[in-house]
C-alpha positions, -999 to 999 in steps of 0.1 A, spaced: -246 35 -425 -216 53 -409 -219 55 -373 -195 75 -352 -186 57 -318 -176 78 -286 -154 62 -259 -165 74 -222 -136 61 -205 -138 70 -165 -113 64 -140 -134 66 -103 -105 65 -81 -90 99 -100 -127 111 -111 -113 116 -145 -122 111 -179 -101 105 -213 -104 128 -238 -85 134 -274 -62 162 -264 -52 167 -301 -90 169 -313 -99 191 -283 -74 214 -291 -81 219 -326 -118 228 -316 -112 256 -294 -128 247 -256 -140 216 -267 -135 184 -245 -136 159 -272 -140 122 -265 -121 96 -284 -139 87 -314 -136 62 -343 -161 54 -374 -179 23 -380 -198 12 -411 -228 -10 -401 -263 -12 -402 -271 -15 -369 -244 -23 -344 -250 -41 -314 -235 -45 -278 -210 -69 -290 -195 -49 -323 -199 -16 -303 -175 -33 -278 -149 -45 -305 -147 -13 -318 -140 5 -283 -114 -22 -275 -98 -17 -310 -96 22 -303 -80 15 -269 -60 -15 -276 -73 -37 -249 -104 -55 -240 -133 -37 -221 -163 -47 -204 -193 -19 -214 -209 -4 -182 -234 12 -203 -239 19 -238 -264 35 -264 -268 40 -301 -293 58 -325 -296 69 -359 -296 103 -366 -328 119 -370 -319 136 -402 -317 116 -437 -279 115 -432 -277 77 -432 -256 82 -399 -258 72 -364 -240 79 -331 -229 55 -302 -217 58 -268 -197 32 -250 -188 39 -213 -161 17 -198 -138 14 -169 -101 31 -173 -70 14 -177 -51 48 -164 -18 28 -171 -24 20 -207 -53 43 -222 -35 77 -219 -17 72 -254 -18 86 -288 -29 118 -280 -54 110 -253 -50 121 -218 -72 121 -186 -86 151 -173 -106 160 -145 -144 151 -153 -159 180 -133 -138 202 -153 -150 193 -189 -184 175 -186 -203 209 -198 -177 210 -228 -180 171 -236 -187 165 -274 -202 144 -284 -230 166 -261 -252 133 -256 -223 120 -239 -226 145 -210 -258 132 -195 -241 98 -183 -208 112 -174 -230 135 -147 -249 106 -140 -215 88 -132 -203 118 -113 -233 120 -89 -228 84 -84 -191 91 -71 -206 120 -50 -232 97 -34 -260 111 -52 -266 81 -77 -303 85 -86 -323 53 -71 -333 42 -106 -301 39 -118 -295 4 -131 -276 -19 -110 -252 -24 -141 -241 9 -134 -225 -3 -104 -187 -8 -98 -178 -43 -100 -211 -55 -115 -199 -74 -147 -172 -92 -125 -198 -102 -98 -224 -115 -125 -200 -132 -146 -187 -153 -118 -224 -159 -110 -227 -173 -143 -199 -192 -142 -207 -207 -111 -244 -217 -123 -232 -229 -155 -206 -254 -140 -231 -264 -118 -253 -273 -147 -225 -293 -163 -218 -263 -186 -185 -246 -177 -179 -218 -194 -150 -219 -222 -146 -183 -228 -151 -149 -208 -192 -138 -206 -197 -107 -234 -227 -84 -233 -248 -89 -265 -276 -62 -260 -282 -38 -233 -311 -12 -230 -328 7 -201 -348 -24 -197 -318 -50 -196 -286 -61 -202 -280 -97 -216 -245 -116 -214 -235 -143 -237 -212 -169 -224 -201 -200 -244 -192 -236 -232 -180 -255 -259 -207 -256 -286 -235 -244 -265 -243 -213 -247 -261 -196 -225 -278 -163 -221 -279 -138 -184 -306 -111 -187 -301 -89 -158 -333 -64 -151 -334 -32 -135 -355 -34 -102 -389 -23 -121 -385 -56 -136 -370 -79 -111 -395 -105 -115 -388 -117 -148 -366 -145 -136 -392 -159 -115 -421 -154 -139 -402 -171 -166 -397 -201 -142 -430 -204 -129 -442 -204 -169 -420 -228 -179 -430 -251 -151 -466 -254 -165 -460 -250 -205 -424 -263 -208 -413 -261 -241 -430 -230 -250 -409 -208 -228 -370 -205 -226 -353 -234 -206 -344 -218 -174 -307 -225 -159 -309 -206 -126 -326 -174 -112 -311 -148 -85 -341 -133 -77 -331 -105 -54 -305 -94 -83 -329 -96 -113 -306 -123 -130 -323 -151 -153 -296 -175 -169 -314 -190 -198 -301 -216 -223 -295 -207 -259 -327 -209 -277 -310 -196 -314 -313 -165 -330 -342 -173 -357 -368 -145 -345 -401 -148 -360 -404 -108 -366 -376 -116 -391 -397 -141 -410 -423 -136 -435 -454 -119 -421 -475 -149 -429 -452 -169 -407 -467 -150 -376 -503 -166 -377 -483 -197 -357 -470 -171 -333 -500 -157 -322 -519 -189 -321 -487 -199 -297 -495 -169 -280 -532 -177 -274 -525 -213 -265 -500 -204 -239 -522 -175 -224 -552 -200 -222 -533 -225 -203 -528 -201 -175 -568 -193 -172 -575 -201 -136 -541 -197 -123 -534 -164 -119 -527 -167 -84 -498 -189 -91 -486 -161 -115 -489 -132 -87 -470 -156 -64 -440 -159 -90 -439 -119 -92 -463 -111 -120 -482 -79 -116 -519 -83 -108 -540 -62 -134 -573 -69 -138 -598 -50 -161 -615 -31 -136 -581 -16 -123 -576 -4 -160 -615 10 -159 -607 29 -126 -574 44 -140 -590 58 -173 -607 94 -160 -568 100 -146 -547 92 -176 -542 126 -187 -533 135 -151 -505 114 -147 -468 124 -156 -478 155 -172 -492 134 -201 -521 163 -209 -490 186 -213 -473 162 -240 -502 148 -262 -516 171 -290 -542 199 -278 -567 187 -301 -566 152 -281 -569 169 -249 -597 191 -261 -613 158 -274 -610 138 -238 -638 146 -221 -658 130 -251 -638 103 -253 -630 93 -216 -666 79 -211 -663 57 -243 -632 41 -231 -651 34 -198 -677 19 -216 -654 -1 -238 -635 -16 -206 -671 -28 -192 -682 -43 -222 -649 -61 -229 -649 -72 -194 -691 -83 -195 -679 -107 -224 -669 -127 -195 -632 -142 -205 -614 -156 -179 -583 -137 -168 -551 -155 -175 -517 -143 -188 -504 -110 -201 -473 -109 -220 -474 -73 -220 -448 -68 -251 -464 -96 -271 -452 -94 -307 -434 -114 -334 -397 -104 -324 -402 -116 -287 -406 -151 -303 -382 -176 -313 -382 -205 -341 -367 -235 -328 -366 -270 -339 -391 -282 -312 -413 -254 -322 -420 -214 -308 -406 -201 -279 -418 -168 -263 -396 -147 -241 -390 -113 -225 -415 -120 -197 -405 -86 -177 -438 -70 -185 -458 -106 -173 -490 -101 -155 -519 -119 -144 -554 -102 -161 -575 -99 -197 -551 -119 -222 -569 -99 -248 -551 -63 -240 -518 -80 -256 -536 -80 -292 -527 -42 -300 -490 -47 -298 -490 -77 -322 -517 -70 -348 -504 -33 -353 -472 -49 -363 -486 -56 -396 -500 -31 -420 -517 -59 -440 -555 -56 -429 -564 -91 -443 -533 -107 -424 -545 -90 -392 -580 -109 -398 -559 -142 -402 -539 -135 -373 -573 -128 -351 -588 -160 -364 -555 -177 -353 -558 -162 -321 -596 -170 -315 -591 -205 -322 -569 -209 -290 -599 -193 -272 -625 -212 -288 -653 -222 -265 -647 -195 -240 -673 -177 -257 -693 -175 -292 -672 -166 -321 -689 -131 -327 -685 -125 -291 -647 -133 -293 -644 -112 -325 -659 -82 -305 -638 -92 -278 -607 -84 -303 -621 -52 -315 -629 -38 -279 -592 -51 -272 -575 -27 -298 -588 3 -279 -582 -11 -241 -553 -29 -250 -538 2 -261 -549 22 -228 -533 -7 -210 -498 2 -225 -505 37 -216 -506 30 -182 -477 4 -186 -454 32 -196 -467 58 -172 -453 33 -145 -420 23 -166 -410 62 -170 -411 70 -136 -389 39 -128 -361 52 -151 -336 77 -143 -333 106 -170 -307 93 -192 -326 63 -197 -360 77 -200 -356 95 -228 -356 62 -249 -391 58 -241 -402 97 -233 -427 96 -265 -440 61 -259 -471 66 -236 -481 96 -258 -477 72 -288 -502 47 -273 -525 72 -263 -529 82 -297 -533 45 -309 -560 39 -282 -582 66 -297 -572 50 -333 -585 14 -318 -616 29 -303 -624 46 -334 -615 21 -363 -609 -13 -343 -588 -40 -361 -585 -15 -389 -563 10 -371 -529 24 -382 -500 2 -377 -468 1 -353 -429 3 -365 -412 -30 -355 
């Protein structure tokens, strides 16, 4: 694919923005950001950073970045990388700084206007309180210093500067090497600030199944982990996923009866009764009824009591509350020499573990494999109920777990600023459709994209 990458180079002190003056002049009134084309399949944060560094002729530490494929079939994509300016260096090769207020409404690519307006709001003291912490001035230097301090204390002094390897509205990841070893720092926004504490608690009870935690700064939402490699289960043949879902079940069952310990570590407390109480009000939250298909809204009065009954029936099976991952799928599992490691515990909760199943099982469209996955998961829960009742719990969970995701995304979307909300804007509606599919088709419902 061909990706067009735009550099959003901002200077706080002068409230100015770098534009390509020559390109702007040719387009009559447009304020064109510096651009560079990249041939790539799916560029990550490091590749985007390197491209912008090459464009500017200097190292960069991205503050914010996004990339997305075009909606059409043009085999193209667009990337945006926001970096702090070097005013003495960047205004070269036909580029110049201009007052950002004068050009923000004329910026091209148009997608850059939202993050630039958010940056201007911050300069005016009107920053959205939901803006992620890595947007603050000096954040990268501050977190890099903390990483170096913690790594040195652990006997792993950094041998190169930290580099961003990933960013989404839900987290920024920095990689730092120490000789032939590496660590990864995950920084979370306020909504997921407890991920570090949750991960550390999980590792205390089930070491080896959870990333090795080097340090946690709970107030900042920083989690420093040892490298667990780049062999992700989701990239393996789907048949290998059987081991992953079995590990998920084993891990969850190990936490049966220990909900208080999870909640003390910062995990959400999400019993099934609370989800049942929320069902009647789902369409009233965040304008959901205006964003789902009218035909589904019309069906809701008949569907609502069926969902409530499904929640009650799942609760009546009597499975103990344990551990919920919240986003359990093969791309959140790593294959290591010591076995499978389950990561990304930002949505960690105490509650009915079976609600995790739709996220995992719907990743494959192979219905025979879904049954193998189900059976492997239930092997881990053997003895908690009869096998037929456990199988019934899975069928119910395909609807109830999808509703769980609707509630999750309703809370998440309200915690994101506008420039980030757009990334997940259709997630609650998608899971609402999936919940109806799960209610009507159970394990045989439609699949999800990876």
